[in-house]
N, C-alpha and C positions, 0 to 999 in steps of 0.2 A: 488467408491471413497468416503471416509469418509468426513464428514462435516469439521472436524478440521485437515485433512491431509494437509501437506505442498504443495502448488500449485503455489508459487511465487519463481522464480529463483533469483540468486544473483543480476543481473543487474536490474531487475524489483524492487527488494527490495530496492536497493540503490536509484533508481529514486523516488520511493514512499516516502521513509524517507526524502530525500533531498527536494522534492517538498512540502511535508507536513510541514516540519520545516520552509521552506521559506514562505509559506502562513500564518502560525501562526505568525511568526515574523513581516511580513508586516501588518497583522491585529492588532497586539499588539502595533505597532508603529504608527498606524493610517494612514499608507500610502495608504492602501486599506480599504474598509469597513469591517463591522463585518462578512460578508460572508466569509472572509479569514479564519475564524476559522474552516471552513469545511476541512481544512488541517489536522485536527485531524484524519479523516478517512483514508487517505493514510498513515499517520504516523503510526497508530495502525496496519493496515493490513501489512505494511512493516516490522514492528517490530515482529509481530506474525508469518508472513510468510504464512498466509492463507487469501485468498480473497473469501468471501461468493458468490459474483457474478461469479467468475471464477468457483466455485464449481457447481453452478446452470447451467452454460453454458458448463461444461465439459472441461474447458480450464486449461492448466498448462504451466507455463514458466520455470519449473524446469529442463526440459530436460529428457532424458531417464536415468533410473536407471542402474548402471553398474552391471553386473553379474560376 
């Protein structure tokens, strides 16, 4: 498995992007503390479609490739 190969499926990507945006908005509006900017991580991994931790652990939520 290549480091930059896609390993995040559509549902996982949607949840990451939504959660990341939510955390960033809550931090920007000072509803939660500065730690909310950690939402940048799931936002970027969701947009890119690759999670480095998944790569290290050999995990993929993409499902099987169709032949």
